[in-house]
N, C-alpha and C positions, 0 to 999 in steps of 0.2 A: 747439740739438735734435738728437741723434744720430735716424738713420734717418728723416728727413722724407721723405713723399711726393715720388717722383721728379721730378714736375713744377716743385718749388720753384728757382727760380734761385738758388743758393748763393751766400750774399756781397751779396745785396740786402734789407737790413734791413727796408723795408716788405713786401715779398714773402714774406721769412720770417714776419714779426710777423703778417701777413694769414692764412696757413696756420697759424701755432701759437694764434693766439687768435681767429679768425672763420671761417675755411672750416669747413661743415659744422656748426657751431652753431645747433639748430633757433632759429628766429626766428618769431613770430606776431605782430607787429605789423605791422597794416596798411600805415601809411604807408611803414615802413621796408621794406616787402615790394614794394610798388610801386617805390621809388626803387631797388632792388637790380635788379629787372625790367628797370627803364629803362637802369641802367649797362650790365647784361648784352646789351640792344639797342643801345645804341653800341658794344658789344665784336664786334659781327658783322663778321667779315672782319681782327679784329685781335687782339691778345694780352690776355687778362686783366690781363696785367703792365702794358701800356700804359695802360689804362683806371685800374688803381689808382693809378698814379703821377698820375694827371690829377683822382684823385677829389675831393679837397679844391677845385679848380677848379671840376668839377661842381656840389658841393654851393653854391660863392658863386653862381655863373652862374644856377641851377635854384631859388633860394629856399631851399637846405637841402632839395631835392626834396621839396617839400612838392605832394602832388596837388591840391590846392585852389588853391594860388597858380599853378602852371604851368597850370592850366585855362585859366585868365584871361589868358593871354599874347596878345598882338597880332601881325600882321605885321609891326609897327615893334620888336617885341622880338624876332621871329625874325631879323630883319635885325642887330638887335645881336648877338646870339647867332654867328650867322654870321662876326662880324668880331673873336671871342673865340679868341685862339690857345692860350689855356689847356685849350679842350676839343677834342672833334672836333668839326669844322665840317664837316658834313653835314647838307643841309636836310631830307633823308628822314627822318633819324634826330630832328633837332630837333621837326620838325612832328608825327612819330609820337609823340614823348615828349608833346607837349601833347594830341593824340587820345588818348593812352591815360590822361592825367590828366583828361579830360573822360568817359570811360568809367567809371574809378577813382570819379570824384563822382558818376555817374547810379548806379551800384550802390550807394552809400552812402545816397543820397537814397532809392532803393528800398529799405532794410533789409536790403542783401547784403553783411556783413561780406568785404572780400577777402582777410584773412587764411582765414577759415572756407572760402571758395569754394576758394583754392588747396590747402590741408592737405588738403579733400575726395577729391582725386585721389589722396592716399597714405593714404586709410581713417584719417587726422588725426594720424598719428603716425609718426615717422623710420625708412625702411629702413636695416637695417644690413645692407651689404654686407660679405664677407670676402675681397677681392682682394687676391691676393700680390704681382700685377706689373702695373707701369701699363698696359702691354698688353692686360688683361683688363678694365679699366675700359670701360665701353659708352661710347658719343657720347649714347645715346638710351636711353629706358627705355618700356614701354607706359603707364605713368602719365603720364609726361611729352609723349608724345605726343597723349595724351586730351586733356591741358590743352592742348595747344598748339594742336590743333584747336578746340576752344570757344574759346578767347582769341580766335582769329581769326575764328571763326563770329560774334563779338560785335563783331569790329571793332578788336582791339587789333593794333599793328604791331610789327616786331620780334620776334615771338615762335614763330619756328619751333622745330621739336623738339628741335633740336641747343642752341640757346638755352635753350630752356626746361628742359633735363636739365642743362645749366650752372648755372643759376639754382638747382635744386631742389639740388644739390650744395652749393652755397654757402650756401643759409639753411638746410640739415639736414634737409630733405625726406628725402635719401639722405645717408649715411654712407659716402661711397667714400672714406676716408683709407684706405690701403693697413693690412693686419693687423700689418705690419713698423713701421708709424711709432707711437709715443707717442700720438697724438691720435686713433688709432682706438677706443680703450678709452675715453680721457676723453672724446670726442664720445660713444660708445656711453652711457656712465655718466650724461652730461646728458640723453640720450633716453630715460633710465628703462629700458634694454635689457640 
C-alpha cells in the first residue's frame, strides 16, 4: 500500500497487515475491546510492534483473552504466566489483567455493557481527525483522558491517558490515519462519516 501512515515499519508484513486491515476499524464487541485494552496495557513502556508480534502467544496464554476465564486465574496461573517466554513477563501487568477481567465481569453482572461504556466517552461514534503529518497526532485527548480517569476510579490497571488514547485509535473510536493514507478514507467510510 502506498502512502501508509508514517509509524508503520515498512517490510514488516505483520505490522503492515495490522495497519491495513485492523487499526482504526470501529470495534463494538465488549470482549474484544477488553482484550485490546489488556494488550495495550502490556504495551506500556514498549512498542506496539513488540506486542503485535507476541499477540498470538498472548491469546494462547490468556485463554483467547476471554475476561470471564482470566478473572478466575489463581496465583499458580500467575506463576505459570511469568514463566512463559512468549509473552511480556511482568507480574504487575499480568495481575493487572486479572484485576481488569474481574472488573469487566462485575460490570457485566451489573448490566453494564463494556462496549457501551467505552464508546460513551466518544458519544457512541468515531471521531475522524484530519492530520497531515504524524507530528500532529496527539498522544492523548480530552475523551481519552476522561475515560482513563474513570477506568482508574473503577480500579482498572494500566489504563493511563496515553494507553487509553492508543487503544481508542486502534479500535476505531478515533480515526487517526493520516489524510494521505488510503486507510483514512476507508476507515471513515466504515465509520459512516
